[in-house]
N, C-alpha and C positions, 0 to 999 in steps of 0.2 A: 335623453341619452344625455344629449350634451348640457344639461344640468348638472349630471351624475360627476362630470368630467373637468367641466369649465370649476364647479362650487362646493366641486367636494369638501376641501379642506373646514371652510363651512359651514358646512352641513353637519359635518363631525361636530365639530364646536357646538351645534346648538343645540344638536342629538345630544351630548355632553351637558348642557345646561339643563335642558328639558329633565333627565334622567337627574340630574345633580352631581353628578361621576366629577372627579376634578382632573383638571390635565395629567397628563402622566398615571394616571391611579389604575388606570388596567397593565400597563407596563409593572408596578408594582405587584401586581397577582399574577404576573406568567415570571415571574422568578421564584428558579427551584429552590426550595428548601428544604431539605432530608428529616423524613419525622423522625424525631429521639427515638420513640419506641421502635422501630423499625431498623436503626442504628444498634440497638441493646441486642435487638435477637436475630442479629446477623451473626454466622459464624467468627469465631475470633480470625478465623484465615483471611477472611474478607477484608476486617477493620485493621489490618497489619499489614503492612511490607511485607513481600515477603525478600529477606535478606541475601537468601542463597538464588535468585532467580538470575536465569540466564543472561546473560551479557548478548548482545551482539558480535558476534565472531568475526575474522577476517574470512572465513570458509562463505559467511553467511552474504557479506558484501558480494564476496568474489558471484557467487550464486545468482543475487537480483543485476547484479552486471553483468554478466549473460541471458542471461532473461531476458532483461530489457532490448540487451542486440540482437537477440532472434525475434521477439514480437517487433521488432523494429521492422527486420530482414521480411515480416512474416507480408507486412502491408505494400512490398515490392513484386516486383513480376519473381517466378523462381530463377533462382541464384546462389545455387550454392555455390559456384566459384568465385565470388563472391564473399557470402557469409562467412565462409572457414578459415580467409586469413584473417578474419575480423576477432573470429575469437580464437583463432591462435594469438592473434597479439595481447588479445587479455589477460593469459593464461601464462606470456611470457611478462607481462608487464606483476604477476600477482605469484611469482616464484616463492615465495618463503612459504605459502604450502604446505603442512604437516603430509609425508608421501603416503601417511594412512589417509586424510580428507580425498585424496583422487579418484579413488572410485565411486565416493560422491557424487562430486563433482563433476566426472563423466557421464552419470547418469541424469544430472539434473539436465546437462547438453543433450543426448543423445533424447530422450524423451522431453524436452520441448522444442527438438528438432521435428519432432514425430509429430506429435501435437500440431502445432501449426503448420507443418509439410514442405518447411524453407530448407530441409535437406534429409536424408538415409545418412544414420549414420549407425554404425557399432561404437562400444566401449571403447573395443580394441582400435580403433583405428583412433578413437578421441584420445586415449590414453599414448598414444607415441605422439602426441604434439605438445607432451610435455617436455619430452628430450630436447626438442626441434632448440 
């Protein structure tokens, strides 16, 4: 076992010389090279980039911030009195969110809190946070 640990590079070089491999040859064999026939057989929509692919919106970013805050609180003892002001602060910092997007954000908060057990909230309670 000591021989394998101490002399590993030398043993690998010796193995390469015996087998006739050149150094670095195994690395080239492991590089990904797509098969041209597979590329041609792929549907057109997979080969082209989608020009009308949706970009990440402010609502998506806000949802991610809220989820991160809730997940972080899940690692700590149950303390909704500490979590709720943090969530309210995030909502206040992101006031430009359209009113039509607010129910979706409220739903994210309620679901994540319920899933992680960090707080028991209703969407009506969360909706009031936008007005403060």
